[in-house]
C-alpha positions as CSV (number, residue, x, y, z in Angstrom):
1,X,-37.5,4.4,-16.3
2,X,-37.1,3.8,-19.9
3,X,-34.1,1.8,-21.4
4,X,-34.7,2.7,-24.8
5,X,-31.4,4.4,-25.0
6,X,-29.4,1.5,-23.9
7,X,-26.5,2.4,-21.9
8,X,-27.6,5.8,-20.7
9,X,-28.9,5.1,-17.4
10,X,-26.7,6.4,-14.6
11,X,-26.8,6.4,-10.8
12,X,-28.0,10.0,-10.7
13,X,-31.4,8.6,-11.7
14,X,-31.4,5.9,-9.2
15,X,-30.0,7.8,-6.1
16,X,-33.2,9.6,-5.5
17,X,-35.4,6.7,-4.7
18,X,-32.8,3.8,-3.8
19,X,-29.4,5.6,-2.9
20,X,-28.2,2.4,-0.9
21,X,-27.9,0.6,-4.4
22,X,-25.3,3.1,-5.5
23,X,-23.6,2.9,-2.3
24,X,-23.3,-0.7,-2.6
25,X,-22.0,-0.6,-6.2
26,X,-19.5,2.2,-5.4
27,X,-18.2,0.2,-2.5
28,X,-17.7,-2.9,-4.8
29,X,-15.9,-0.9,-7.5
30,X,-13.7,0.6,-4.9
31,X,-12.5,-3.0,-3.8
32,X,-11.6,-4.1,-7.3
33,X,-8.5,-3.3,-9.3
34,X,-10.0,-2.0,-12.4
35,X,-9.1,0.6,-15.1
36,X,-11.0,3.7,-15.3
37,X,-13.0,2.5,-18.3
38,X,-13.8,-0.9,-17.0
39,X,-15.1,0.6,-13.8
40,X,-17.3,2.9,-15.7
41,X,-18.6,0.1,-17.7
42,X,-19.3,-2.1,-14.7
43,X,-21.0,0.8,-13.1
44,X,-23.2,1.2,-16.3
45,X,-24.2,-2.5,-16.5
46,X,-25.3,-2.8,-12.9
47,X,-27.1,0.6,-13.0
48,X,-29.0,-0.9,-16.1
49,X,-29.9,-4.0,-14.1
50,X,-31.2,-2.0,-11.3
51,X,-33.2,0.4,-13.3
52,X,-34.9,-2.7,-15.1
53,X,-35.7,-4.3,-11.7
54,X,-37.2,-1.1,-10.5
55,X,-39.2,-0.8,-13.3
56,X,-40.5,-4.1,-13.0
57,X,-41.2,-3.9,-9.3
58,X,-38.4,-6.2,-8.5
59,X,-36.3,-5.7,-5.4
60,X,-32.7,-6.3,-6.6
61,X,-31.8,-7.9,-3.3
62,X,-34.5,-10.3,-3.6
63,X,-33.9,-11.1,-7.3
64,X,-33.9,-14.8,-8.3
65,X,-32.1,-16.6,-11.2
66,X,-35.4,-16.5,-13.1
67,X,-35.2,-12.6,-13.0
68,X,-31.7,-12.6,-14.3
69,X,-32.8,-15.0,-17.3
70,X,-35.5,-12.6,-18.3
71,X,-33.1,-9.8,-17.9
72,X,-30.8,-11.6,-20.2
73,X,-33.4,-12.2,-22.9
74,X,-34.1,-8.3,-22.5
75,X,-30.4,-7.7,-23.3
76,X,-30.4,-9.8,-26.2
77,X,-33.2,-7.6,-27.8
78,X,-31.3,-4.3,-27.3
79,X,-29.4,-2.7,-30.0
80,X,-26.1,-1.6,-29.9
81,X,-25.9,2.0,-30.8
82,X,-22.4,1.5,-32.3
83,X,-23.2,-1.1,-34.7
84,X,-26.9,-0.9,-35.2
85,X,-27.4,-4.7,-34.4
86,X,-28.5,-6.4,-31.4
87,X,-26.0,-7.1,-28.6
88,X,-23.6,-10.0,-29.2
89,X,-23.7,-13.0,-26.8
90,X,-20.2,-12.0,-25.7
91,X,-21.5,-8.6,-24.8
92,X,-24.5,-10.0,-22.9
93,X,-22.2,-12.5,-21.2
94,X,-19.8,-9.6,-20.1
95,X,-22.4,-7.6,-18.5
96,X,-23.9,-10.7,-16.7
97,X,-20.3,-11.3,-15.5
98,X,-20.1,-7.8,-13.9
99,X,-23.3,-8.2,-12.3
100,X,-22.4,-11.7,-10.8
101,X,-19.3,-10.0,-9.3
102,X,-21.4,-7.4,-7.8
103,X,-23.7,-10.0,-6.2
104,X,-20.6,-12.0,-4.9
105,X,-19.6,-8.9,-3.2
106,X,-22.9,-8.5,-1.6
107,X,-22.8,-12.0,-0.3
108,X,-19.5,-11.2,1.4
109,X,-21.2,-8.2,3.0
110,X,-24.1,-10.3,4.3
111,X,-26.5,-8.2,2.3
112,X,-27.9,-11.1,0.1
113,X,-27.7,-14.8,0.7
114,X,-27.3,-16.0,-2.7
115,X,-26.0,-14.9,-6.3
116,X,-29.0,-15.0,-8.5
117,X,-26.6,-14.9,-11.6
118,X,-24.9,-17.9,-10.7
119,X,-27.7,-20.0,-11.4
120,X,-28.8,-17.8,-14.6
121,X,-28.7,-19.2,-18.2
122,X,-25.9,-17.1,-19.6
123,X,-25.5,-17.1,-23.4
124,X,-22.7,-19.5,-24.9
125,X,-19.5,-17.7,-26.1
126,X,-17.3,-19.7,-28.3
127,X,-13.4,-19.3,-27.4
128,X,-13.0,-19.9,-31.1
129,X,-15.0,-17.1,-32.5
130,X,-15.1,-13.3,-32.1
131,X,-17.7,-11.1,-33.6
132,X,-15.1,-8.3,-34.2
133,X,-14.6,-7.7,-37.9
134,X,-10.8,-8.2,-38.6
135,X,-8.5,-6.7,-41.3
136,X,-5.9,-8.2,-43.7
137,X,-2.4,-6.8,-43.7
138,X,-3.1,-5.0,-47.0
139,X,-6.1,-3.4,-45.5
140,X,-4.1,-2.4,-42.4
141,X,-1.4,-0.9,-44.8
142,X,-4.1,1.1,-46.7
143,X,-5.4,2.3,-43.4
144,X,-2.0,3.6,-42.3
145,X,-1.4,5.3,-45.6
146,X,-4.9,7.1,-45.6
147,X,-4.3,8.2,-42.0
148,X,-0.9,9.6,-42.8
149,X,-2.5,11.9,-45.6
150,X,-5.2,12.8,-43.1
151,X,-3.0,14.2,-40.2
152,X,0.0,13.5,-38.0
153,X,-2.4,12.6,-35.1
154,X,-4.5,10.3,-37.0
155,X,-1.3,8.5,-38.3
156,X,0.1,8.1,-34.9
157,X,-3.1,6.9,-33.6
158,X,-3.7,4.3,-36.1
159,X,0.1,3.3,-35.9
160,X,0.0,2.7,-32.3
161,X,-3.3,0.6,-32.6
162,X,-1.9,-1.5,-35.6
163,X,1.7,-1.9,-34.2
164,X,0.9,-2.4,-30.6
165,X,-2.5,-3.9,-30.6
166,X,-3.6,-1.6,-27.9
167,X,-7.1,-1.5,-26.7
168,X,-8.9,1.8,-27.4
169,X,-9.2,2.5,-23.6
170,X,-5.4,1.9,-23.3
171,X,-4.6,4.2,-26.2
172,X,-7.0,7.3,-25.1
173,X,-5.4,7.1,-21.3
174,X,-1.9,7.5,-22.6
175,X,0.0,10.6,-21.3
176,X,3.0,12.0,-22.8
177,X,5.0,11.2,-19.6
178,X,4.3,7.6,-20.4
179,X,6.8,7.6,-23.4
180,X,10.3,6.8,-22.5
181,X,13.6,5.0,-23.2
182,X,14.6,1.7,-21.7
183,X,17.7,-0.2,-22.5
184,X,18.1,1.2,-26.0
185,X,14.3,0.9,-26.7
186,X,11.7,3.6,-27.2
187,X,8.9,2.6,-24.9
188,X,5.4,3.3,-23.8
189,X,3.9,2.5,-20.5
190,X,0.2,2.1,-19.9
191,X,-2.5,0.7,-17.5
192,X,-4.0,-2.4,-19.0
193,X,-7.1,-4.3,-18.3
194,X,-7.5,-5.0,-14.8
195,X,-5.4,-1.9,-13.8
196,X,-2.2,-3.7,-14.5
197,X,0.9,-1.6,-15.5
198,X,2.5,-2.6,-18.5
199,X,5.1,-1.4,-21.0
200,X,5.8,-2.0,-24.8
201,X,8.6,-1.2,-27.1
202,X,8.0,1.1,-30.0
203,X,9.4,-0.1,-33.3
204,X,11.5,2.8,-35.4
205,X,8.3,3.5,-37.7
206,X,6.1,3.5,-34.5
207,X,8.1,6.0,-32.6
208,X,8.6,8.2,-35.6
209,X,4.9,8.5,-36.3
210,X,4.3,9.4,-32.5
211,X,7.3,11.8,-32.7
212,X,6.2,13.5,-35.9
213,X,2.8,14.1,-34.1
214,X,4.3,15.6,-31.0
215,X,6.7,17.9,-33.2
216,X,3.5,19.3,-35.1
217,X,1.7,19.7,-31.7
218,X,4.8,21.5,-30.4
219,X,4.9,23.8,-33.4
220,X,1.3,24.8,-32.9
221,X,1.8,25.5,-29.2
222,X,4.8,27.4,-29.9
223,X,7.2,24.9,-27.7
224,X,9.5,22.4,-28.2
225,X,8.1,18.9,-28.1
226,X,9.9,18.0,-24.9
227,X,8.0,20.8,-23.2
228,X,4.6,19.4,-23.9
229,X,2.8,17.7,-21.2
230,X,-0.7,16.1,-20.5
231,X,-2.7,13.5,-22.4
232,X,-0.8,12.0,-25.4
233,X,-3.8,12.7,-28.0
234,X,-5.8,15.8,-27.8
235,X,-8.2,17.7,-29.9
236,X,-7.6,20.8,-31.7
237,X,-8.9,22.6,-28.7
238,X,-6.7,20.6,-26.2
239,X,-9.1,18.5,-24.8
240,X,-8.2,14.6,-24.5
241,X,-9.4,12.5,-27.5
242,X,-12.1,10.0,-26.4
243,X,-12.7,6.5,-27.4
244,X,-15.7,7.5,-29.4
245,X,-13.7,10.0,-31.5
246,X,-11.2,7.1,-32.2
247,X,-14.1,4.8,-33.3
248,X,-15.4,7.3,-35.6
249,X,-11.6,8.2,-37.0
250,X,-11.2,4.3,-37.8
251,X,-14.3,4.2,-39.8
252,X,-13.8,7.4,-41.5
253,X,-10.4,6.4,-42.6
254,X,-11.4,2.8,-43.4
255,X,-14.1,4.3,-45.7
256,X,-11.8,6.7,-47.4
257,X,-9.3,4.1,-48.0
258,X,-11.9,1.9,-49.7
259,X,-11.9,-1.0,-47.5
260,X,-15.0,-3.2,-48.0
261,X,-15.8,-3.8,-44.5
262,X,-15.3,-0.1,-43.5
263,X,-18.8,0.2,-41.9
264,X,-18.2,-2.7,-39.6
265,X,-14.6,-1.9,-38.3
266,X,-13.6,-0.6,-35.1
267,X,-10.4,0.0,-33.2
268,X,-10.5,-3.6,-31.9
269,X,-10.3,-4.6,-35.5
270,X,-6.7,-3.5,-35.4
271,X,-6.0,-5.6,-32.2
272,X,-7.2,-8.6,-34.1
273,X,-5.2,-7.8,-37.1
274,X,-2.0,-7.3,-34.9
275,X,-2.5,-10.7,-33.5
276,X,-3.3,-12.3,-36.8
277,X,-0.2,-10.8,-38.4
278,X,2.2,-11.4,-35.6
279,X,1.4,-15.2,-35.7
280,X,1.7,-15.2,-39.5
281,X,5.1,-13.8,-39.3
282,X,6.2,-16.5,-37.0
283,X,5.9,-14.7,-33.4
284,X,5.5,-17.5,-30.9
285,X,2.0,-17.6,-29.3
286,X,3.4,-16.9,-25.9
287,X,5.1,-13.7,-27.1
288,X,1.9,-12.5,-28.6
289,X,0.0,-13.4,-25.7
290,X,2.2,-11.4,-23.4
291,X,2.2,-8.5,-25.7
292,X,-1.7,-8.4,-25.8
293,X,-1.9,-8.8,-21.8
294,X,-4.0,-12.2,-22.1
295,X,-3.9,-14.4,-19.2
296,X,-5.2,-17.2,-21.2
297,X,-3.6,-18.3,-24.4
298,X,-7.0,-19.3,-25.6
299,X,-8.0,-15.7,-26.0
300,X,-4.9,-14.9,-27.9
301,X,-5.6,-17.8,-30.4
302,X,-9.1,-16.5,-30.8
303,X,-7.8,-13.2,-31.9
304,X,-5.6,-15.0,-34.5
305,X,-8.0,-15.0,-37.7
306,X,-5.3,-17.1,-39.7
307,X,-4.9,-19.9,-37.3
308,X,-6.9,-22.3,-39.5
309,X,-4.7,-21.4,-42.5
310,X,-3.4,-24.8,-44.0
311,X,-0.1,-23.3,-44.8
312,X,0.7,-23.2,-41.1
313,X,-0.3,-27.0,-40.6
314,X,2.2,-28.6,-38.5
315,X,2.6,-31.5,-40.8
316,X,4.7,-29.4,-43.2
317,X,7.2,-28.8,-40.4
318,X,7.2,-32.5,-39.4
319,X,7.6,-33.6,-43.0
320,X,10.5,-31.1,-43.6
321,X,12.4,-32.3,-40.6
322,X,12.0,-35.8,-41.7
323,X,13.3,-35.1,-45.2
324,X,16.3,-33.3,-43.7
325,X,17.1,-36.5,-41.5
326,X,16.9,-38.7,-44.6
327,X,20.3,-40.1,-46.0
C-alpha cells in the first residue's frame, strides 16, 4: 500500500486483510474523551502506521521500538500537503504520541505486552518555539479589513479567529444554537480540545460581525436571523464550511491584503496573534491561558511571540516602583 499521498490511508483499505486492527482502534477511540476532529486525526495516524507495518511485513502487535524509530524517520521525510515542506518535529511527535496512547490501551486489553513507542527516539520539540508563522497586530487589522470587503461571512470567520483565538476545528464545529447571552454578555459555547465544553465572551465588535453575517444569511434564506438553525458557518449551497476552506480563506485574504508572509499563514497564525496581542496589552498570563484552554502555562507562553520583548523586562517595573518609594 503506497503512502505517497500522506494522510489519505483509511481503515477501509485495511479492513479487508486485518479487520481486528480497525476494531482495536475504534475501541480505543470510544474510550477517549476527544473532539470529532481529534478522533479523526488519531484514526488517520494509527491507520498510517498500520499500513506502513503491513507494507513492510511487520506485525503491528509484535512491533519493537526499533520499528517505531524507523517509522519516525519515515514520517520526517513526508511532505505536508498544506505547506509543501517536510512534517515538523512537533507534528511527528504528535503522531507518535497518539500511537503510544493506542499501544497503552492495547496493553490494558492484554493484546500486547509492551508499548514500542515508549522506548522510541521521539523528535525533540522545544516548548519555547512554534513553527506556526505569527502575525503582527497591524497585519491582523489588514486581514480583518480585507475580510470585511470580501463578505460578511469571511469577516465573521476571521473576527472570531482573531478576537477569540479559536482553533479552526472549534470554529467549524460551531452551531447557531451555541450563540447566547449570559450575565449581560454575548457568548459562544463550543467543544474545545479534549471534548471539554467551554464558553467565551463576544466583544461588541465581534458580536456585530457575527450578527451582520446572520442578518445577510437570513435575508438570502427569506427568514429572520433568529429563525436560522444548524451550523454557524455554511457555504452558499448550505453545506457546513470545513477547515480546509478556512485555511484557503485566510491565505487568500492575506495575499489580497499584501501581507508578506501570506503563503505561510494559517488559521492557527491568528491564534498565535491572539495570545501575543493579549499579553502585549497587559492581560495576565493566567487569563490568556484560560481563554485559550491550555492546561500548561508553558504552552501559552510559546504562543506569545513578544515574550522576549525588552520593553516587557520586569526590571523596568522594579525600577519604577523603587523610584516611587524614593523620598
